[in-house]
C-alpha positions, 0 to 999 in steps of 0.5 A: 520522496515525490510522486513524480517518479517511482521509488528507486529504494524502499526500506533500505533496499533497491527497487526492481520491477518483477519479471516472470522471466527473471524470477525472484532473486537477491531478496537481501538486496532488492525489493520487487514491485509489481505494476502494469504499464500501459502496454500491459493494460492495452493487452488485457493483462491484470495486476491479479495475474501478476501477483499470482505469477509472483506467488508461484515462484518458489522464493515467494515465500521468502519475500519480506518487502513488496510494492504494488505500483499501477494496478489499472489505468481505468479510474473505476477499478479500485484496489480491492482486487489487489487486497483480495489477491494478496489475502488469498496468497497470505500463506505464501507471503507469510513473511511479509513485513513491509507493504506499499500499495500505490507506487503510482506517479502523477503521469500514470494517474493523479494521486486524487484519481487513485482508487483505493478500498477497505484495506482492513483485511491486510492487517489480519492477513499479514501479522508480521507487518512492520511498515504499511504505506499507501497512496491515494485517499479515494475510497480508502478505509482502514476499518477497525485497524488493529495490529501488534507489530505495525511500527510505521504507517504512511498514508499519502493522499490528495485529500485525506477522508475524515473517516480515515482520520477517525479510524486512525484515532481509534486504532490499536497499534501498540508498536507504532512509532511513525505516523505520516499523513498527507492531508491534502486539499479540501478541493480533493476531499480533505474536510476535517477539523483540527479536533478530529486529530485529537485522538491521534495525538493521544496515541502512544509512541508516535 
């Protein structure tokens, strides 16, 4: 997988962009991606509005996988708008088992420019999550990460913050089997020493 193209498959299914006109169908075969393009951005459309539209569909409660693509083209806006909107709709999206925030290509936004936020509320809101993937390290925090079902954690960054490394080392993830970290470059925020990774190596089941 590279960041030059948007995902075509996710969790073993084909990825399609959600359209309110076409609705939510074929959930056994496809994963829906919610994202803005430049035209949407110019017209003042928002990712929160798109999430609301998605959640209003009668089949939204059956969704198990979800991808969030470009949520803004202004680097001053971070993913807290996405996190908050998903948490507000947690009862509708209660069957979510796989979530990817940041399926954003370098043409849409360089990985080092993607503004993330504290995503800890997502792990409380979605207890069935088995896979969590996120792209972008700027502003990213995991908080006191604790989850009983999370099996796969993927964090893609241009420079992984030391604070996030420490949060992973302190995480309580009894079912974790796959951990993938893009450390990136010191030019883009990676500043950890090898000693910072010792607690991560000690986590069971990785």
